[in-house]
Biopython code that builds the backbone (N, CA, C, O; Angstrom):
import numpy as np
from Bio.PDB.StructureBuilder import StructureBuilder

atoms = [
    (1, "UNK", "N", (-9.083, 7.491, -1.321)),
    (1, "UNK", "CA", (-8.649, 6.152, -1.699)),
    (1, "UNK", "C", (-7.312, 5.858, -1.081)),
    (1, "UNK", "O", (-7.187, 4.885, -0.338)),
    (2, "UNK", "N", (-6.285, 6.675, -1.364)),
    (2, "UNK", "CA", (-4.942, 6.412, -0.803)),
    (2, "UNK", "C", (-4.966, 6.392, 0.724)),
    (2, "UNK", "O", (-4.226, 5.631, 1.347)),
    (3, "UNK", "N", (-5.767, 7.180, 1.292)),
    (3, "UNK", "CA", (-5.909, 7.289, 2.799)),
    (3, "UNK", "C", (-6.252, 5.926, 3.360)),
    (3, "UNK", "O", (-5.638, 5.476, 4.328)),
    (4, "UNK", "N", (-7.282, 5.228, 2.725)),
    (4, "UNK", "CA", (-7.674, 3.966, 3.255)),
    (4, "UNK", "C", (-6.567, 2.880, 3.165)),
    (4, "UNK", "O", (-6.452, 2.042, 4.059)),
    (5, "UNK", "N", (-5.827, 2.900, 2.178)),
    (5, "UNK", "CA", (-4.763, 1.912, 1.942)),
    (5, "UNK", "C", (-3.619, 2.176, 2.872)),
    (5, "UNK", "O", (-3.049, 1.206, 3.371)),
    (6, "UNK", "N", (-3.216, 3.426, 3.162)),
    (6, "UNK", "CA", (-2.115, 3.695, 3.988)),
    (6, "UNK", "C", (-2.471, 3.898, 5.433)),
    (6, "UNK", "O", (-1.580, 4.055, 6.267)),
    (7, "UNK", "N", (-3.733, 3.900, 5.754)),
    (7, "UNK", "CA", (-4.183, 4.059, 7.140)),
    (7, "UNK", "C", (-3.562, 3.070, 8.023)),
    (7, "UNK", "O", (-3.424, 1.909, 7.639)),
    (8, "UNK", "N", (-3.178, 3.457, 9.184)),
    (8, "UNK", "CA", (-2.454, 2.634, 10.182)),
    (8, "UNK", "C", (-3.213, 1.323, 10.495)),
    (8, "UNK", "O", (-2.607, 0.265, 10.664)),
    (9, "UNK", "N", (-4.536, 1.425, 10.566)),
    (9, "UNK", "CA", (-5.311, 0.145, 10.838)),
    (9, "UNK", "C", (-5.114, -0.919, 9.735)),
    (9, "UNK", "O", (-5.016, -2.118, 9.997)),
    (10, "UNK", "N", (-5.059, -0.396, 8.453)),
    (10, "UNK", "CA", (-4.862, -1.318, 7.339)),
    (10, "UNK", "C", (-3.480, -1.926, 7.386)),
    (10, "UNK", "O", (-3.332, -3.130, 7.178)),
    (11, "UNK", "N", (-2.477, -1.138, 7.650)),
    (11, "UNK", "CA", (-1.105, -1.551, 7.748)),
    (11, "UNK", "C", (-0.979, -2.612, 8.876)),
    (11, "UNK", "O", (-0.324, -3.639, 8.698)),
    (12, "UNK", "N", (-1.623, -2.341, 10.040)),
    (12, "UNK", "CA", (-1.582, -3.321, 11.134)),
    (12, "UNK", "C", (-2.309, -4.574, 10.775)),
    (12, "UNK", "O", (-1.848, -5.667, 11.105)),
    (13, "UNK", "N", (-3.471, -4.457, 10.086)),
    (13, "UNK", "CA", (-4.233, -5.634, 9.683)),
    (13, "UNK", "C", (-3.398, -6.570, 8.798)),
    (13, "UNK", "O", (-3.347, -7.784, 8.995)),
    (14, "UNK", "N", (-2.768, -5.957, 7.843)),
    (14, "UNK", "CA", (-1.927, -6.800, 6.950)),
    (14, "UNK", "C", (-0.812, -7.438, 7.693)),
    (14, "UNK", "O", (-0.550, -8.621, 7.473)),
    (15, "UNK", "N", (-0.112, -6.720, 8.585)),
    (15, "UNK", "CA", (0.979, -7.278, 9.368)),
    (15, "UNK", "C", (0.495, -8.393, 10.238)),
    (15, "UNK", "O", (1.163, -9.420, 10.353)),
    (16, "UNK", "N", (-0.672, -8.220, 10.868)),
    (16, "UNK", "CA", (-1.180, -9.292, 11.782)),
    (16, "UNK", "C", (-1.653, -10.516, 11.006)),
    (16, "UNK", "O", (-1.490, -11.627, 11.510)),
    (17, "UNK", "N", (-2.205, -10.390, 9.862)),
    (17, "UNK", "CA", (-2.792, -11.467, 9.113)),
    (17, "UNK", "C", (-1.797, -12.240, 8.242)),
    (17, "UNK", "O", (-1.990, -13.422, 7.961)),
    (18, "UNK", "N", (-0.703, -11.535, 7.809)),
    (18, "UNK", "CA", (0.259, -12.155, 6.820)),
    (18, "UNK", "C", (1.641, -12.234, 7.412)),
    (18, "UNK", "O", (2.436, -13.041, 6.931)),
    (19, "UNK", "N", (1.977, -11.492, 8.377)),
    (19, "UNK", "CA", (3.380, -11.565, 8.878)),
    (19, "UNK", "C", (4.291, -10.621, 8.087)),
    (19, "UNK", "O", (5.484, -10.521, 8.371)),
    (20, "UNK", "N", (3.715, -9.924, 7.084)),
    (20, "UNK", "CA", (4.562, -8.992, 6.303)),
    (20, "UNK", "C", (4.286, -7.547, 6.679)),
    (20, "UNK", "O", (3.252, -7.256, 7.280)),
    (21, "UNK", "N", (5.175, -6.650, 6.342)),
    (21, "UNK", "CA", (5.014, -5.261, 6.643)),
    (21, "UNK", "C", (4.785, -4.482, 5.393)),
    (21, "UNK", "O", (5.435, -4.727, 4.378)),
    (22, "UNK", "N", (3.833, -3.504, 5.443)),
    (22, "UNK", "CA", (3.608, -2.560, 4.366)),
    (22, "UNK", "C", (4.277, -1.272, 4.741)),
    (22, "UNK", "O", (4.072, -0.749, 5.836)),
    (23, "UNK", "N", (5.080, -0.754, 3.834)),
    (23, "UNK", "CA", (5.825, 0.469, 4.113)),
    (23, "UNK", "C", (5.541, 1.402, 2.955)),
    (23, "UNK", "O", (5.852, 1.112, 1.800)),
    (24, "UNK", "N", (4.941, 2.530, 3.297)),
    (24, "UNK", "CA", (4.604, 3.530, 2.255)),
    (24, "UNK", "C", (5.791, 4.436, 2.086)),
    (24, "UNK", "O", (6.316, 4.975, 3.060)),
    (25, "UNK", "N", (6.227, 4.611, 0.831)),
    (25, "UNK", "CA", (7.409, 5.421, 0.583)),
    (25, "UNK", "C", (7.096, 6.372, -0.568)),
    (25, "UNK", "O", (6.083, 6.234, -1.253)),
    (26, "UNK", "N", (8.006, 7.356, -0.766)),
    (26, "UNK", "CA", (7.824, 8.273, -1.902)),
    (26, "UNK", "C", (6.952, 9.434, -1.490)),
    (26, "UNK", "O", (6.635, 9.641, -0.319)),
    (27, "UNK", "N", (6.569, 10.203, -2.543)),
    (27, "UNK", "CA", (5.806, 11.420, -2.325)),
    (27, "UNK", "C", (4.612, 11.413, -3.205)),
    (27, "UNK", "O", (4.719, 11.032, -4.370)),
    (28, "UNK", "N", (3.455, 11.821, -2.703)),
    (28, "UNK", "CA", (2.262, 11.922, -3.511)),
    (28, "UNK", "C", (2.496, 12.971, -4.550)),
    (28, "UNK", "O", (2.993, 14.059, -4.258)),
    (29, "UNK", "N", (2.121, 12.629, -5.821)),
    (29, "UNK", "CA", (2.262, 13.513, -6.963)),
    (29, "UNK", "C", (0.952, 13.515, -7.664)),
    (29, "UNK", "O", (0.362, 12.457, -7.885)),
    (30, "UNK", "N", (0.472, 14.687, -8.026)),
    (30, "UNK", "CA", (-0.804, 14.801, -8.730)),
    (30, "UNK", "C", (-0.693, 14.053, -10.030)),
    (30, "UNK", "O", (0.378, 14.024, -10.637)),
    (31, "UNK", "N", (-1.795, 13.436, -10.482)),
    (31, "UNK", "CA", (-1.789, 12.700, -11.784)),
    (31, "UNK", "C", (-1.300, 13.619, -12.905)),
    (31, "UNK", "O", (-1.660, 14.795, -12.971)),
    (32, "UNK", "N", (-0.480, 13.055, -13.772)),
    (32, "UNK", "CA", (0.031, 13.784, -14.894)),
    (32, "UNK", "C", (1.301, 14.655, -14.589)),
    (32, "UNK", "O", (1.913, 15.234, -15.486)),
    (33, "UNK", "N", (1.636, 14.706, -13.346)),
    (33, "UNK", "CA", (2.864, 15.566, -12.947)),
    (33, "UNK", "C", (3.955, 14.627, -12.628)),
    (33, "UNK", "O", (3.739, 13.436, -12.403)),
    (34, "UNK", "N", (5.155, 15.176, -12.608)),
    (34, "UNK", "CA", (6.351, 14.425, -12.249)),
    (34, "UNK", "C", (6.802, 14.785, -10.863)),
    (34, "UNK", "O", (6.638, 15.925, -10.428)),
    (35, "UNK", "N", (7.385, 13.801, -10.141)),
    (35, "UNK", "CA", (7.889, 14.140, -8.795)),
    (35, "UNK", "C", (9.131, 15.066, -8.918)),
    (35, "UNK", "O", (9.773, 15.129, -9.966)),
    (36, "UNK", "N", (9.432, 15.756, -7.845)),
    (36, "UNK", "CA", (10.606, 16.647, -7.854)),
    (36, "UNK", "C", (11.872, 15.815, -8.099)),
    (36, "UNK", "O", (11.890, 14.608, -7.854)),
    (37, "UNK", "N", (12.884, 16.448, -8.565)),
    (37, "UNK", "CA", (14.166, 15.725, -8.754)),
    (37, "UNK", "C", (14.625, 15.038, -7.459)),
    (37, "UNK", "O", (14.625, 15.615, -6.372)),
    (38, "UNK", "N", (15.013, 13.779, -7.644)),
    (38, "UNK", "CA", (15.513, 13.004, -6.533)),
    (38, "UNK", "C", (14.409, 12.336, -5.700)),
    (38, "UNK", "O", (14.719, 11.624, -4.746)),
    (39, "UNK", "N", (13.177, 12.541, -6.025)),
    (39, "UNK", "CA", (12.049, 11.919, -5.331)),
    (39, "UNK", "C", (11.364, 10.887, -6.268)),
    (39, "UNK", "O", (11.506, 10.945, -7.489)),
    (40, "UNK", "N", (10.617, 9.944, -5.647)),
    (40, "UNK", "CA", (9.847, 9.005, -6.420)),
    (40, "UNK", "C", (8.399, 9.211, -6.096)),
    (40, "UNK", "O", (8.051, 9.695, -5.019)),
    (41, "UNK", "N", (7.537, 8.835, -7.046)),
    (41, "UNK", "CA", (6.072, 8.822, -6.755)),
    (41, "UNK", "C", (5.775, 7.868, -5.619)),
    (41, "UNK", "O", (6.542, 6.935, -5.381)),
    (42, "UNK", "N", (4.706, 8.075, -4.930)),
    (42, "UNK", "CA", (4.343, 7.270, -3.788)),
    (42, "UNK", "C", (4.223, 5.819, -4.203)),
    (42, "UNK", "O", (3.691, 5.555, -5.281)),
    (43, "UNK", "N", (4.678, 4.873, -3.423)),
    (43, "UNK", "CA", (4.566, 3.468, -3.671)),
    (43, "UNK", "C", (4.589, 2.700, -2.389)),
    (43, "UNK", "O", (4.916, 3.265, -1.345)),
    (44, "UNK", "N", (4.258, 1.446, -2.422)),
    (44, "UNK", "CA", (4.132, 0.631, -1.246)),
    (44, "UNK", "C", (5.214, -0.495, -1.346)),
    (44, "UNK", "O", (5.248, -1.275, -2.299)),
    (45, "UNK", "N", (6.076, -0.529, -0.326)),
    (45, "UNK", "CA", (7.075, -1.619, -0.205)),
    (45, "UNK", "C", (6.521, -2.649, 0.672)),
    (45, "UNK", "O", (6.002, -2.314, 1.737)),
    (46, "UNK", "N", (6.588, -3.925, 0.301)),
    (46, "UNK", "CA", (6.139, -5.011, 1.130)),
    (46, "UNK", "C", (7.355, -5.892, 1.522)),
    (46, "UNK", "O", (8.066, -6.387, 0.648)),
    (47, "UNK", "N", (7.576, -6.073, 2.780)),
    (47, "UNK", "CA", (8.651, -6.920, 3.286)),
    (47, "UNK", "C", (8.081, -7.928, 4.165)),
    (47, "UNK", "O", (7.150, -7.635, 4.916)),
    (48, "UNK", "N", (8.624, -9.199, 4.118)),
    (48, "UNK", "CA", (8.134, -10.241, 4.944)),
    (48, "UNK", "C", (9.173, -11.330, 5.079)),
    (48, "UNK", "O", (10.185, -11.355, 4.379)),
    (49, "UNK", "N", (8.877, -12.270, 6.045)),
    (49, "UNK", "CA", (9.865, -13.324, 6.312)),
    (49, "UNK", "C", (9.877, -14.390, 5.231)),
    (49, "UNK", "O", (10.873, -15.099, 5.092)),
    (50, "UNK", "N", (8.832, -14.525, 4.481)),
    (50, "UNK", "CA", (8.779, -15.526, 3.406)),
    (50, "UNK", "C", (8.167, -14.952, 2.163)),
    (50, "UNK", "O", (7.476, -13.936, 2.238)),
    (51, "UNK", "N", (8.389, -15.555, 1.032)),
    (51, "UNK", "CA", (7.826, -15.112, -0.253)),
    (51, "UNK", "C", (6.256, -15.199, -0.144)),
    (51, "UNK", "O", (5.541, -14.318, -0.621)),
    (52, "UNK", "N", (5.776, -16.263, 0.482)),
    (52, "UNK", "CA", (4.350, -16.476, 0.638)),
    (52, "UNK", "C", (3.735, -15.403, 1.455)),
    (52, "UNK", "O", (2.628, -14.979, 1.124)),
    (53, "UNK", "N", (4.357, -14.917, 2.509)),
    (53, "UNK", "CA", (3.789, -13.806, 3.297)),
    (53, "UNK", "C", (3.715, -12.540, 2.501)),
    (53, "UNK", "O", (2.770, -11.764, 2.647)),
    (54, "UNK", "N", (4.696, -12.318, 1.660)),
    (54, "UNK", "CA", (4.760, -11.073, 0.819)),
    (54, "UNK", "C", (3.591, -11.146, -0.222)),
    (54, "UNK", "O", (2.852, -10.183, -0.426)),
    (55, "UNK", "N", (3.471, -12.323, -0.854)),
    (55, "UNK", "CA", (2.391, -12.476, -1.833)),
    (55, "UNK", "C", (1.035, -12.328, -1.193)),
    (55, "UNK", "O", (0.145, -11.706, -1.773)),
    (56, "UNK", "N", (0.851, -12.894, 0.012)),
    (56, "UNK", "CA", (-0.455, -12.730, 0.659)),
    (56, "UNK", "C", (-0.680, -11.264, 1.058)),
    (56, "UNK", "O", (-1.804, -10.774, 0.948)),
    (57, "UNK", "N", (0.318, -10.579, 1.501)),
    (57, "UNK", "CA", (0.152, -9.130, 1.845)),
    (57, "UNK", "C", (-0.232, -8.358, 0.624)),
    (57, "UNK", "O", (-1.048, -7.438, 0.691)),
    (58, "UNK", "N", (0.355, -8.727, -0.510)),
    (58, "UNK", "CA", (0.038, -8.016, -1.762)),
    (58, "UNK", "C", (-1.439, -8.252, -2.153)),
    (58, "UNK", "O", (-2.129, -7.320, -2.563)),
    (59, "UNK", "N", (-1.910, -9.491, -2.024)),
    (59, "UNK", "CA", (-3.295, -9.830, -2.305)),
    (59, "UNK", "C", (-4.225, -9.014, -1.420)),
    (59, "UNK", "O", (-5.153, -8.373, -1.913)),
    (60, "UNK", "N", (-3.985, -9.035, -0.155)),
    (60, "UNK", "CA", (-4.804, -8.347, 0.846)),
    (60, "UNK", "C", (-4.855, -6.858, 0.546)),
    (60, "UNK", "O", (-5.944, -6.285, 0.521)),
    (61, "UNK", "N", (-3.731, -6.215, 0.321)),
    (61, "UNK", "CA", (-3.691, -4.762, 0.068)),
    (61, "UNK", "C", (-4.334, -4.438, -1.284)),
    (61, "UNK", "O", (-5.007, -3.414, -1.407)),
    (62, "UNK", "N", (-4.145, -5.277, -2.291)),
    (62, "UNK", "CA", (-4.801, -4.990, -3.532)),
    (62, "UNK", "C", (-6.306, -5.131, -3.444)),
    (62, "UNK", "O", (-7.065, -4.394, -4.074)),
    (63, "UNK", "N", (-6.712, -6.096, -2.645)),
    (63, "UNK", "CA", (-8.199, -6.260, -2.393)),
    (63, "UNK", "C", (-8.784, -5.007, -1.722)),
    (63, "UNK", "O", (-9.898, -4.593, -2.043)),
    (64, "UNK", "N", (-8.049, -4.421, -0.813)),
    (64, "UNK", "CA", (-8.489, -3.202, -0.160)),
    (64, "UNK", "C", (-8.558, -2.004, -1.135)),
    (64, "UNK", "O", (-9.472, -1.181, -1.083)),
    (65, "UNK", "N", (-7.561, -1.950, -2.012)),
    (65, "UNK", "CA", (-7.569, -0.897, -3.002)),
    (65, "UNK", "C", (-8.761, -1.036, -3.927)),
    (65, "UNK", "O", (-9.461, -0.061, -4.197)),
    (66, "UNK", "N", (-8.992, -2.241, -4.413)),
    (66, "UNK", "CA", (-10.133, -2.460, -5.321)),
    (66, "UNK", "C", (-11.466, -2.106, -4.580)),
    (66, "UNK", "O", (-12.365, -1.510, -5.174)),
    (67, "UNK", "N", (-11.569, -2.467, -3.334)),
    (67, "UNK", "CA", (-12.729, -2.162, -2.486)),
    (67, "UNK", "C", (-12.923, -0.694, -2.389)),
    (67, "UNK", "O", (-14.046, -0.212, -2.541)),
    (68, "UNK", "N", (-11.866, 0.050, -2.138)),
    (68, "UNK", "CA", (-11.891, 1.489, -1.965)),
    (68, "UNK", "C", (-12.359, 2.171, -3.285)),
    (68, "UNK", "O", (-13.107, 3.149, -3.276)),
    (69, "UNK", "N", (-11.876, 1.599, -4.418)),
    (69, "UNK", "CA", (-12.199, 2.206, -5.701)),
    (69, "UNK", "C", (-13.663, 1.970, -6.101)),
    (69, "UNK", "O", (-14.232, 2.772, -6.842)),
    (70, "UNK", "N", (-14.277, 0.882, -5.619)),
    (70, "UNK", "CA", (-15.679, 0.515, -6.030)),
    (70, "UNK", "C", (-16.684, 0.888, -5.029)),
    (70, "UNK", "O", (-17.879, 0.752, -5.295)),
    (71, "UNK", "N", (-16.270, 1.376, -3.828)),
    (71, "UNK", "CA", (-17.237, 1.771, -2.802)),
    (71, "UNK", "C", (-17.440, 3.230, -2.907)),
    (71, "UNK", "O", (-16.491, 4.015, -2.907)),
    (72, "UNK", "N", (-18.752, 3.618, -3.000)),
    (72, "UNK", "CA", (-19.033, 5.065, -3.045)),
    (72, "UNK", "C", (-18.600, 5.785, -1.772)),
    (72, "UNK", "O", (-18.684, 5.200, -0.692)),
    (73, "UNK", "N", (-18.145, 7.025, -1.858)),
    (73, "UNK", "CA", (-17.694, 7.801, -0.722)),
    (73, "UNK", "C", (-18.880, 8.229, 0.176)),
    (73, "UNK", "O", (-18.677, 8.897, 1.190)),
]
sb = StructureBuilder()
sb.init_structure("model")
sb.init_model(0)
sb.init_chain("A")
sb.init_seg("    ")
for serial, (resi, resn, name, xyz) in enumerate(atoms, 1):
    if name == "N":
        sb.init_residue(resn, " ", resi, " ")
    sb.init_atom(name, np.array(xyz, "f"), 0.0, 1.0, " ", f" {name:<3s}", serial, name[0])
structure = sb.get_structure()
């Protein structure tokens, strides 16, 4: 699941269609565990030239996450 969302093609698609950038930050942590001191759990930062571009990038990326969760492997 996480691989599809952070995959370079997905990041490029969002950038090309919305004008915003997806930046994956943090460290993957197993469910139920805490990240090491000074680290954050993995998250996605969205930056764009306008509020609308950021909102659109969020919608597109959330749609991909929902699709990844509902599509059988």
